[in-house]
PyMOL Python script that loads the backbone (N, CA, C, O; Angstrom):
from pymol import cmd

cmd.read_pdbstr("""\
ATOM      1  N   UNK A   1      20.206  24.985 -29.698  1.00  0.00           N
ATOM      2  CA  UNK A   1      20.168  26.316 -30.364  1.00  0.00           C
ATOM      3  C   UNK A   1      18.746  26.560 -30.794  1.00  0.00           C
ATOM      4  O   UNK A   1      18.109  25.706 -31.410  1.00  0.00           O
ATOM      5  N   UNK A   2      18.255  27.736 -30.464  1.00  0.00           N
ATOM      6  CA  UNK A   2      16.887  28.029 -30.845  1.00  0.00           C
ATOM      7  C   UNK A   2      16.870  28.454 -32.271  1.00  0.00           C
ATOM      8  O   UNK A   2      17.910  28.728 -32.869  1.00  0.00           O
ATOM      9  N   UNK A   3      15.597  28.514 -32.861  1.00  0.00           N
ATOM     10  CA  UNK A   3      15.382  28.755 -34.263  1.00  0.00           C
ATOM     11  C   UNK A   3      15.942  30.146 -34.569  1.00  0.00           C
ATOM     12  O   UNK A   3      16.631  30.261 -35.582  1.00  0.00           O
ATOM     13  N   UNK A   4      15.719  31.196 -33.809  1.00  0.00           N
ATOM     14  CA  UNK A   4      16.238  32.543 -34.024  1.00  0.00           C
ATOM     15  C   UNK A   4      17.762  32.507 -34.161  1.00  0.00           C
ATOM     16  O   UNK A   4      18.357  33.044 -35.096  1.00  0.00           O
ATOM     17  N   UNK A   5      18.339  31.849 -33.184  1.00  0.00           N
ATOM     18  CA  UNK A   5      19.803  31.775 -33.137  1.00  0.00           C
ATOM     19  C   UNK A   5      20.325  31.187 -34.409  1.00  0.00           C
ATOM     20  O   UNK A   5      21.231  31.722 -35.048  1.00  0.00           O
ATOM     21  N   UNK A   6      19.693  29.993 -34.788  1.00  0.00           N
ATOM     22  CA  UNK A   6      20.057  29.324 -35.939  1.00  0.00           C
ATOM     23  C   UNK A   6      19.997  30.117 -37.234  1.00  0.00           C
ATOM     24  O   UNK A   6      20.880  30.010 -38.085  1.00  0.00           O
ATOM     25  N   UNK A   7      18.953  30.906 -37.369  1.00  0.00           N
ATOM     26  CA  UNK A   7      18.777  31.720 -38.609  1.00  0.00           C
ATOM     27  C   UNK A   7      19.868  32.797 -38.621  1.00  0.00           C
ATOM     28  O   UNK A   7      20.483  33.056 -39.655  1.00  0.00           O
ATOM     29  N   UNK A   8      20.103  33.431 -37.437  1.00  0.00           N
ATOM     30  CA  UNK A   8      21.202  34.470 -37.334  1.00  0.00           C
ATOM     31  C   UNK A   8      22.453  33.818 -37.817  1.00  0.00           C
ATOM     32  O   UNK A   8      23.120  34.407 -38.668  1.00  0.00           O
ATOM     33  N   UNK A   9      22.824  32.698 -37.374  1.00  0.00           N
ATOM     34  CA  UNK A   9      24.075  32.039 -37.808  1.00  0.00           C
ATOM     35  C   UNK A   9      24.084  31.695 -39.308  1.00  0.00           C
ATOM     36  O   UNK A   9      25.098  31.854 -39.987  1.00  0.00           O
ATOM     37  N   UNK A  10      22.905  31.209 -39.820  1.00  0.00           N
ATOM     38  CA  UNK A  10      22.724  30.910 -41.206  1.00  0.00           C
ATOM     39  C   UNK A  10      22.999  32.186 -42.047  1.00  0.00           C
ATOM     40  O   UNK A  10      23.667  32.149 -43.080  1.00  0.00           O
ATOM     41  N   UNK A  11      22.444  33.315 -41.543  1.00  0.00           N
ATOM     42  CA  UNK A  11      22.570  34.589 -42.240  1.00  0.00           C
ATOM     43  C   UNK A  11      23.996  35.121 -42.256  1.00  0.00           C
ATOM     44  O   UNK A  11      24.448  35.709 -43.238  1.00  0.00           O
ATOM     45  N   UNK A  12      24.753  34.882 -41.051  1.00  0.00           N
ATOM     46  CA  UNK A  12      26.136  35.180 -40.929  1.00  0.00           C
ATOM     47  C   UNK A  12      26.979  34.367 -41.960  1.00  0.00           C
ATOM     48  O   UNK A  12      27.837  34.909 -42.656  1.00  0.00           O
ATOM     49  N   UNK A  13      26.695  33.066 -42.017  1.00  0.00           N
ATOM     50  CA  UNK A  13      27.389  32.190 -42.943  1.00  0.00           C
ATOM     51  C   UNK A  13      27.097  32.591 -44.363  1.00  0.00           C
ATOM     52  O   UNK A  13      28.001  32.605 -45.198  1.00  0.00           O
ATOM     53  N   UNK A  14      25.860  32.917 -44.659  1.00  0.00           N
ATOM     54  CA  UNK A  14      25.601  33.306 -46.018  1.00  0.00           C
ATOM     55  C   UNK A  14      26.366  34.697 -46.452  1.00  0.00           C
ATOM     56  O   UNK A  14      26.868  34.880 -47.561  1.00  0.00           O
ATOM     57  N   UNK A  15      26.361  35.589 -45.429  1.00  0.00           N
ATOM     58  CA  UNK A  15      27.124  36.863 -45.679  1.00  0.00           C
ATOM     59  C   UNK A  15      28.647  36.558 -45.956  1.00  0.00           C
ATOM     60  O   UNK A  15      29.243  37.121 -46.874  1.00  0.00           O
ATOM     61  N   UNK A  16      29.188  35.735 -45.207  1.00  0.00           N
ATOM     62  CA  UNK A  16      30.630  35.358 -45.300  1.00  0.00           C
ATOM     63  C   UNK A  16      30.835  34.609 -46.608  1.00  0.00           C
ATOM     64  O   UNK A  16      31.850  34.807 -47.277  1.00  0.00           O
ATOM     65  N   UNK A  17      29.883  33.745 -46.990  1.00  0.00           N
ATOM     66  CA  UNK A  17      30.206  33.106 -48.330  1.00  0.00           C
ATOM     67  C   UNK A  17      30.184  33.948 -49.506  1.00  0.00           C
ATOM     68  O   UNK A  17      30.795  33.649 -50.531  1.00  0.00           O
ATOM     69  N   UNK A  18      29.382  35.158 -49.356  1.00  0.00           N
ATOM     70  CA  UNK A  18      29.423  36.109 -50.406  1.00  0.00           C
ATOM     71  C   UNK A  18      30.593  36.965 -50.427  1.00  0.00           C
ATOM     72  O   UNK A  18      30.978  37.404 -51.511  1.00  0.00           O
ATOM     73  N   UNK A  19      31.217  37.258 -49.330  1.00  0.00           N
ATOM     74  CA  UNK A  19      32.285  38.157 -49.122  1.00  0.00           C
ATOM     75  C   UNK A  19      33.611  37.634 -48.933  1.00  0.00           C
ATOM     76  O   UNK A  19      34.561  38.415 -48.996  1.00  0.00           O
ATOM     77  N   UNK A  20      33.799  36.381 -48.704  1.00  0.00           N
ATOM     78  CA  UNK A  20      35.112  35.851 -48.289  1.00  0.00           C
ATOM     79  C   UNK A  20      36.319  36.047 -49.509  1.00  0.00           C
ATOM     80  O   UNK A  20      37.520  36.211 -49.297  1.00  0.00           O
ATOM     81  N   UNK A  21      35.763  35.992 -50.593  1.00  0.00           N
ATOM     82  CA  UNK A  21      36.833  36.279 -51.753  1.00  0.00           C
ATOM     83  C   UNK A  21      37.314  37.657 -51.762  1.00  0.00           C
ATOM     84  O   UNK A  21      38.326  37.937 -52.405  1.00  0.00           O
ATOM     85  N   UNK A  22      36.641  38.586 -51.070  1.00  0.00           N
ATOM     86  CA  UNK A  22      36.996  40.004 -50.998  1.00  0.00           C
ATOM     87  C   UNK A  22      37.565  40.244 -49.604  1.00  0.00           C
ATOM     88  O   UNK A  22      37.749  41.422 -49.297  1.00  0.00           O
ATOM     89  N   UNK A  23      37.858  39.341 -48.756  1.00  0.00           N
ATOM     90  CA  UNK A  23      38.459  39.560 -47.451  1.00  0.00           C
ATOM     91  C   UNK A  23      37.444  39.496 -46.380  1.00  0.00           C
ATOM     92  O   UNK A  23      37.825  39.749 -45.237  1.00  0.00           O
ATOM     93  N   UNK A  24      36.194  39.192 -46.588  1.00  0.00           N
ATOM     94  CA  UNK A  24      35.307  38.934 -45.497  1.00  0.00           C
ATOM     95  C   UNK A  24      34.226  40.093 -45.349  1.00  0.00           C
ATOM     96  O   UNK A  24      33.388  39.984 -44.454  1.00  0.00           O
ATOM     97  N   UNK A  25      34.215  41.081 -46.103  1.00  0.00           N
ATOM     98  CA  UNK A  25      33.141  42.083 -45.935  1.00  0.00           C
ATOM     99  C   UNK A  25      33.670  43.294 -45.057  1.00  0.00           C
ATOM    100  O   UNK A  25      34.473  43.175 -44.131  1.00  0.00           O
ATOM    101  N   UNK A  26      33.126  44.410 -45.466  1.00  0.00           N
ATOM    102  CA  UNK A  26      33.521  45.659 -44.646  1.00  0.00           C
ATOM    103  C   UNK A  26      32.970  45.620 -43.226  1.00  0.00           C
ATOM    104  O   UNK A  26      31.874  45.133 -42.949  1.00  0.00           O
ATOM    105  N   UNK A  27      33.835  46.188 -42.313  1.00  0.00           N
ATOM    106  CA  UNK A  27      33.509  46.243 -40.867  1.00  0.00           C
ATOM    107  C   UNK A  27      32.189  46.961 -40.703  1.00  0.00           C
ATOM    108  O   UNK A  27      31.325  46.543 -39.931  1.00  0.00           O
ATOM    109  N   UNK A  28      32.045  48.062 -41.450  1.00  0.00           N
ATOM    110  CA  UNK A  28      30.778  48.814 -41.341  1.00  0.00           C
ATOM    111  C   UNK A  28      29.481  48.075 -41.690  1.00  0.00           C
ATOM    112  O   UNK A  28      28.456  48.207 -41.022  1.00  0.00           O
ATOM    113  N   UNK A  29      29.581  47.282 -42.784  1.00  0.00           N
ATOM    114  CA  UNK A  29      28.450  46.568 -43.167  1.00  0.00           C
ATOM    115  C   UNK A  29      28.143  45.410 -42.133  1.00  0.00           C
ATOM    116  O   UNK A  29      26.982  45.103 -41.862  1.00  0.00           O
ATOM    117  N   UNK A  30      29.212  44.798 -41.582  1.00  0.00           N
ATOM    118  CA  UNK A  30      28.937  43.788 -40.554  1.00  0.00           C
ATOM    119  C   UNK A  30      28.257  44.454 -39.356  1.00  0.00           C
ATOM    120  O   UNK A  30      27.291  43.927 -38.805  1.00  0.00           O
ATOM    121  N   UNK A  31      28.759  45.584 -38.974  1.00  0.00           N
ATOM    122  CA  UNK A  31      28.163  46.239 -37.791  1.00  0.00           C
ATOM    123  C   UNK A  31      26.636  46.643 -38.157  1.00  0.00           C
ATOM    124  O   UNK A  31      25.710  46.358 -37.397  1.00  0.00           O
ATOM    125  N   UNK A  32      26.474  47.232 -39.208  1.00  0.00           N
ATOM    126  CA  UNK A  32      25.115  47.702 -39.519  1.00  0.00           C
ATOM    127  C   UNK A  32      24.150  46.562 -39.806  1.00  0.00           C
ATOM    128  O   UNK A  32      22.962  46.679 -39.506  1.00  0.00           O
ATOM    129  N   UNK A  33      24.599  45.536 -40.342  1.00  0.00           N
ATOM    130  CA  UNK A  33      23.666  44.332 -40.611  1.00  0.00           C
ATOM    131  C   UNK A  33      23.583  43.367 -39.375  1.00  0.00           C
ATOM    132  O   UNK A  33      22.537  42.743 -39.194  1.00  0.00           O
ATOM    133  N   UNK A  34      24.601  43.226 -38.554  1.00  0.00           N
ATOM    134  CA  UNK A  34      24.467  42.187 -37.491  1.00  0.00           C
ATOM    135  C   UNK A  34      24.613  42.790 -36.077  1.00  0.00           C
ATOM    136  O   UNK A  34      24.427  42.083 -35.087  1.00  0.00           O
ATOM    137  N   UNK A  35      24.957  44.142 -35.974  1.00  0.00           N
ATOM    138  CA  UNK A  35      24.952  44.846 -34.723  1.00  0.00           C
ATOM    139  C   UNK A  35      26.146  44.371 -33.882  1.00  0.00           C
ATOM    140  O   UNK A  35      26.036  44.299 -32.658  1.00  0.00           O
ATOM    141  N   UNK A  36      27.287  44.043 -34.516  1.00  0.00           N
ATOM    142  CA  UNK A  36      28.418  43.584 -33.729  1.00  0.00           C
ATOM    143  C   UNK A  36      29.652  44.024 -34.523  1.00  0.00           C
ATOM    144  O   UNK A  36      29.655  44.322 -35.717  1.00  0.00           O
ATOM    145  N   UNK A  37      30.747  44.021 -33.651  1.00  0.00           N
ATOM    146  CA  UNK A  37      32.031  44.329 -34.315  1.00  0.00           C
ATOM    147  C   UNK A  37      32.470  43.213 -35.198  1.00  0.00           C
ATOM    148  O   UNK A  37      31.959  42.098 -35.094  1.00  0.00           O
ATOM    149  N   UNK A  38      33.432  43.491 -36.092  1.00  0.00           N
ATOM    150  CA  UNK A  38      33.907  42.404 -36.964  1.00  0.00           C
ATOM    151  C   UNK A  38      34.588  41.367 -36.197  1.00  0.00           C
ATOM    152  O   UNK A  38      34.547  40.190 -36.555  1.00  0.00           O
ATOM    153  N   UNK A  39      35.265  41.788 -35.069  1.00  0.00           N
ATOM    154  CA  UNK A  39      35.935  40.827 -34.213  1.00  0.00           C
ATOM    155  C   UNK A  39      34.878  39.755 -33.695  1.00  0.00           C
ATOM    156  O   UNK A  39      35.064  38.547 -33.837  1.00  0.00           O
ATOM    157  N   UNK A  40      33.814  40.269 -33.115  1.00  0.00           N
ATOM    158  CA  UNK A  40      32.748  39.341 -32.656  1.00  0.00           C
ATOM    159  C   UNK A  40      32.138  38.533 -33.671  1.00  0.00           C
ATOM    160  O   UNK A  40      31.884  37.350 -33.442  1.00  0.00           O
ATOM    161  N   UNK A  41      31.858  39.122 -34.883  1.00  0.00           N
ATOM    162  CA  UNK A  41      31.282  38.445 -36.016  1.00  0.00           C
ATOM    163  C   UNK A  41      32.168  37.284 -36.430  1.00  0.00           C
ATOM    164  O   UNK A  41      31.644  36.178 -36.562  1.00  0.00           O
ATOM    165  N   UNK A  42      33.478  37.444 -36.648  1.00  0.00           N
ATOM    166  CA  UNK A  42      34.409  36.525 -37.058  1.00  0.00           C
ATOM    167  C   UNK A  42      34.574  35.479 -35.940  1.00  0.00           C
ATOM    168  O   UNK A  42      34.700  34.290 -36.229  1.00  0.00           O
ATOM    169  N   UNK A  43      34.575  35.910 -34.670  1.00  0.00           N
ATOM    170  CA  UNK A  43      34.668  34.881 -33.534  1.00  0.00           C
ATOM    171  C   UNK A  43      33.490  33.989 -33.595  1.00  0.00           C
ATOM    172  O   UNK A  43      33.686  32.773 -33.593  1.00  0.00           O
ATOM    173  N   UNK A  44      32.314  34.451 -33.648  1.00  0.00           N
ATOM    174  CA  UNK A  44      31.119  33.613 -33.772  1.00  0.00           C
ATOM    175  C   UNK A  44      31.126  32.655 -34.965  1.00  0.00           C
ATOM    176  O   UNK A  44      30.797  31.475 -34.838  1.00  0.00           O
ATOM    177  N   UNK A  45      31.508  33.192 -36.126  1.00  0.00           N
ATOM    178  CA  UNK A  45      31.620  32.309 -37.191  1.00  0.00           C
ATOM    179  C   UNK A  45      32.754  31.193 -37.095  1.00  0.00           C
ATOM    180  O   UNK A  45      32.616  30.051 -37.533  1.00  0.00           O
ATOM    181  N   UNK A  46      33.820  31.651 -36.501  1.00  0.00           N
ATOM    182  CA  UNK A  46      34.912  30.674 -36.187  1.00  0.00           C
ATOM    183  C   UNK A  46      34.418  29.584 -35.243  1.00  0.00           C
ATOM    184  O   UNK A  46      34.771  28.423 -35.451  1.00  0.00           O
ATOM    185  N   UNK A  47      33.617  29.889 -34.211  1.00  0.00           N
ATOM    186  CA  UNK A  47      33.113  28.962 -33.336  1.00  0.00           C
ATOM    187  C   UNK A  47      32.070  28.079 -33.958  1.00  0.00           C
ATOM    188  O   UNK A  47      32.006  26.885 -33.666  1.00  0.00           O
ATOM    189  N   UNK A  48      31.244  28.656 -34.820  1.00  0.00           N
ATOM    190  CA  UNK A  48      30.320  27.841 -35.586  1.00  0.00           C
ATOM    191  C   UNK A  48      30.953  26.834 -36.457  1.00  0.00           C
ATOM    192  O   UNK A  48      30.498  25.693 -36.541  1.00  0.00           O
ATOM    193  N   UNK A  49      32.090  27.269 -37.166  1.00  0.00           N
ATOM    194  CA  UNK A  49      32.725  26.447 -38.137  1.00  0.00           C
ATOM    195  C   UNK A  49      33.669  25.428 -37.435  1.00  0.00           C
ATOM    196  O   UNK A  49      34.158  24.507 -38.089  1.00  0.00           O
ATOM    197  N   UNK A  50      33.913  25.574 -36.198  1.00  0.00           N
ATOM    198  CA  UNK A  50      34.753  24.736 -35.455  1.00  0.00           C
ATOM    199  C   UNK A  50      34.147  23.701 -34.610  1.00  0.00           C
ATOM    200  O   UNK A  50      34.828  22.912 -33.955  1.00  0.00           O
ATOM    201  N   UNK A  51      32.867  23.707 -34.627  1.00  0.00           N
ATOM    202  CA  UNK A  51      32.071  22.852 -33.547  1.00  0.00           C
ATOM    203  C   UNK A  51      31.785  21.478 -34.232  1.00  0.00           C
ATOM    204  O   UNK A  51      31.009  20.682 -33.705  1.00  0.00           O
ATOM    205  N   UNK A  52      32.399  21.214 -35.378  1.00  0.00           N
ATOM    206  CA  UNK A  52      32.175  19.891 -35.993  1.00  0.00           C
ATOM    207  C   UNK A  52      30.991  19.811 -36.813  1.00  0.00           C
ATOM    208  O   UNK A  52      30.645  18.722 -37.273  1.00  0.00           O
ATOM    209  N   UNK A  53      30.287  20.954 -37.056  1.00  0.00           N
ATOM    210  CA  UNK A  53      29.132  20.910 -37.930  1.00  0.00           C
ATOM    211  C   UNK A  53      29.522  20.645 -39.399  1.00  0.00           C
ATOM    212  O   UNK A  53      30.582  21.083 -39.846  1.00  0.00           O
ATOM    213  N   UNK A  54      28.697  19.957 -40.115  1.00  0.00           N
ATOM    214  CA  UNK A  54      28.900  19.634 -41.491  1.00  0.00           C
ATOM    215  C   UNK A  54      28.301  20.762 -42.365  1.00  0.00           C
ATOM    216  O   UNK A  54      27.213  21.277 -42.107  1.00  0.00           O
ATOM    217  N   UNK A  55      29.041  21.098 -43.367  1.00  0.00           N
ATOM    218  CA  UNK A  55      28.578  22.092 -44.358  1.00  0.00           C
ATOM    219  C   UNK A  55      28.497  21.389 -45.719  1.00  0.00           C
ATOM    220  O   UNK A  55      29.331  21.659 -46.583  1.00  0.00           O
ATOM    221  N   UNK A  56      27.599  20.569 -45.920  1.00  0.00           N
ATOM    222  CA  UNK A  56      27.508  19.785 -47.173  1.00  0.00           C
ATOM    223  C   UNK A  56      27.106  20.686 -48.298  1.00  0.00           C
ATOM    224  O   UNK A  56      27.393  20.307 -49.434  1.00  0.00           O
ATOM    225  N   UNK A  57      26.502  21.792 -48.147  1.00  0.00           N
ATOM    226  CA  UNK A  57      26.077  22.621 -49.276  1.00  0.00           C
ATOM    227  C   UNK A  57      27.242  23.723 -49.643  1.00  0.00           C
ATOM    228  O   UNK A  57      27.073  24.612 -50.478  1.00  0.00           O
ATOM    229  N   UNK A  58      28.374  23.539 -48.936  1.00  0.00           N
ATOM    230  CA  UNK A  58      29.532  24.510 -49.329  1.00  0.00           C
ATOM    231  C   UNK A  58      30.677  23.601 -49.815  1.00  0.00           C
ATOM    232  O   UNK A  58      31.047  22.626 -49.161  1.00  0.00           O
ATOM    233  N   UNK A  59      31.178  23.935 -50.900  1.00  0.00           N
ATOM    234  CA  UNK A  59      32.237  23.214 -51.519  1.00  0.00           C
ATOM    235  C   UNK A  59      33.585  23.259 -50.603  1.00  0.00           C
ATOM    236  O   UNK A  59      33.906  24.281 -49.997  1.00  0.00           O
ATOM    237  N   UNK A  60      34.256  22.193 -50.565  1.00  0.00           N
ATOM    238  CA  UNK A  60      35.431  22.132 -49.647  1.00  0.00           C
ATOM    239  C   UNK A  60      36.446  23.319 -49.938  1.00  0.00           C
ATOM    240  O   UNK A  60      37.025  23.931 -49.040  1.00  0.00           O
ATOM    241  N   UNK A  61      36.584  23.555 -51.190  1.00  0.00           N
ATOM    242  CA  UNK A  61      37.576  24.789 -51.440  1.00  0.00           C
ATOM    243  C   UNK A  61      37.038  26.067 -50.942  1.00  0.00           C
ATOM    244  O   UNK A  61      37.801  26.945 -50.539  1.00  0.00           O
ATOM    245  N   UNK A  62      35.725  26.215 -50.950  1.00  0.00           N
ATOM    246  CA  UNK A  62      35.063  27.484 -50.581  1.00  0.00           C
ATOM    247  C   UNK A  62      35.108  27.493 -48.963  1.00  0.00           C
ATOM    248  O   UNK A  62      35.374  28.520 -48.340  1.00  0.00           O
ATOM    249  N   UNK A  63      34.854  26.390 -48.408  1.00  0.00           N
ATOM    250  CA  UNK A  63      35.006  26.325 -46.951  1.00  0.00           C
ATOM    251  C   UNK A  63      36.441  26.565 -46.342  1.00  0.00           C
ATOM    252  O   UNK A  63      36.629  27.130 -45.264  1.00  0.00           O
ATOM    253  N   UNK A  64      37.398  26.086 -47.134  1.00  0.00           N
ATOM    254  CA  UNK A  64      38.800  26.357 -46.712  1.00  0.00           C
ATOM    255  C   UNK A  64      39.009  27.825 -46.866  1.00  0.00           C
ATOM    256  O   UNK A  64      39.575  28.419 -45.948  1.00  0.00           O
ATOM    257  N   UNK A  65      38.620  28.472 -47.914  1.00  0.00           N
ATOM    258  CA  UNK A  65      38.861  29.832 -48.191  1.00  0.00           C
ATOM    259  C   UNK A  65      38.149  30.741 -47.162  1.00  0.00           C
ATOM    260  O   UNK A  65      38.710  31.749 -46.731  1.00  0.00           O
ATOM    261  N   UNK A  66      36.951  30.387 -46.786  1.00  0.00           N
ATOM    262  CA  UNK A  66      36.215  31.078 -45.688  1.00  0.00           C
ATOM    263  C   UNK A  66      36.900  31.000 -44.347  1.00  0.00           C
ATOM    264  O   UNK A  66      36.964  31.964 -43.585  1.00  0.00           O
ATOM    265  N   UNK A  67      37.427  29.770 -44.082  1.00  0.00           N
ATOM    266  CA  UNK A  67      38.122  29.570 -42.794  1.00  0.00           C
ATOM    267  C   UNK A  67      39.407  30.475 -42.778  1.00  0.00           C
ATOM    268  O   UNK A  67      39.705  31.154 -41.796  1.00  0.00           O
ATOM    269  N   UNK A  68      40.173  30.436 -43.972  1.00  0.00           N
ATOM    270  CA  UNK A  68      41.317  31.265 -44.012  1.00  0.00           C
ATOM    271  C   UNK A  68      41.029  32.787 -43.828  1.00  0.00           C
ATOM    272  O   UNK A  68      41.785  33.483 -43.151  1.00  0.00           O
ATOM    273  N   UNK A  69      39.988  33.258 -44.406  1.00  0.00           N
ATOM    274  CA  UNK A  69      39.616  34.692 -44.190  1.00  0.00           C
ATOM    275  C   UNK A  69      39.186  34.904 -42.766  1.00  0.00           C
ATOM    276  O   UNK A  69      39.494  35.969 -42.231  1.00  0.00           O
ATOM    277  N   UNK A  70      38.525  34.023 -42.115  1.00  0.00           N
ATOM    278  CA  UNK A  70      38.044  34.202 -40.673  1.00  0.00           C
ATOM    279  C   UNK A  70      39.234  34.200 -39.794  1.00  0.00           C
ATOM    280  O   UNK A  70      39.252  35.002 -38.860  1.00  0.00           O
ATOM    281  N   UNK A  71      40.271  33.364 -39.987  1.00  0.00           N
ATOM    282  CA  UNK A  71      41.425  33.339 -39.258  1.00  0.00           C
ATOM    283  C   UNK A  71      42.221  34.645 -39.312  1.00  0.00           C
ATOM    284  O   UNK A  71      42.681  35.197 -38.312  1.00  0.00           O
ATOM    285  N   UNK A  72      42.349  35.117 -40.647  1.00  0.00           N
ATOM    286  CA  UNK A  72      43.082  36.378 -40.848  1.00  0.00           C
ATOM    287  C   UNK A  72      42.379  37.545 -40.310  1.00  0.00           C
ATOM    288  O   UNK A  72      43.067  38.446 -39.830  1.00  0.00           O
ATOM    289  N   UNK A  73      40.959  37.665 -40.325  1.00  0.00           N
ATOM    290  CA  UNK A  73      40.307  38.758 -39.802  1.00  0.00           C
ATOM    291  C   UNK A  73      40.391  38.793 -38.238  1.00  0.00           C
ATOM    292  O   UNK A  73      40.465  39.866 -37.641  1.00  0.00           O
ATOM    293  N   UNK A  74      40.378  37.635 -37.621  1.00  0.00           N
ATOM    294  CA  UNK A  74      40.504  37.463 -36.258  1.00  0.00           C
ATOM    295  C   UNK A  74      41.954  37.958 -35.795  1.00  0.00           C
ATOM    296  O   UNK A  74      42.071  38.695 -34.816  1.00  0.00           O
ATOM    297  N   UNK A  75      43.005  37.539 -36.508  1.00  0.00           N
ATOM    298  CA  UNK A  75      44.361  38.099 -36.285  1.00  0.00           C
ATOM    299  C   UNK A  75      44.441  39.492 -36.435  1.00  0.00           C
ATOM    300  O   UNK A  75      45.108  40.122 -35.615  1.00  0.00           O
ATOM    301  N   UNK A  76      43.826  40.118 -37.418  1.00  0.00           N
ATOM    302  CA  UNK A  76      43.950  41.450 -37.704  1.00  0.00           C
ATOM    303  C   UNK A  76      43.137  42.292 -36.618  1.00  0.00           C
ATOM    304  O   UNK A  76      43.400  43.476 -36.409  1.00  0.00           O
ATOM    305  N   UNK A  77      42.186  41.639 -35.978  1.00  0.00           N
ATOM    306  CA  UNK A  77      41.332  42.390 -35.004  1.00  0.00           C
ATOM    307  C   UNK A  77      41.856  42.212 -33.550  1.00  0.00           C
ATOM    308  O   UNK A  77      41.214  42.641 -32.591  1.00  0.00           O
ATOM    309  N   UNK A  78      42.966  41.606 -33.428  1.00  0.00           N
ATOM    310  CA  UNK A  78      43.465  41.431 -32.098  1.00  0.00           C
ATOM    311  C   UNK A  78      43.675  42.642 -31.299  1.00  0.00           C
ATOM    312  O   UNK A  78      44.103  42.555 -30.148  1.00  0.00           O
TER     313      UNK A  78
END
""", "prot")
cmd.dss("prot")
cmd.show_as("cartoon", "prot")
cmd.util.cbc("prot")
cmd.orient("prot")
């Protein structure tokens, strides 16, 4: 993964960590900030969080909450 891609994913993860308690953030803000649909945004986040990467700086309960929101948003965007 190149540095630009890594920083993009870090920014996406930061965005989700701020919004997951409120359902993951507005679709319009996701599109304006990242230039992608919410489906694509949550698919990329799901892939990132499923690849076995460790998230030592995120509490386990926060990580579980974020994953639950990601699954729900992907289900809603089907």
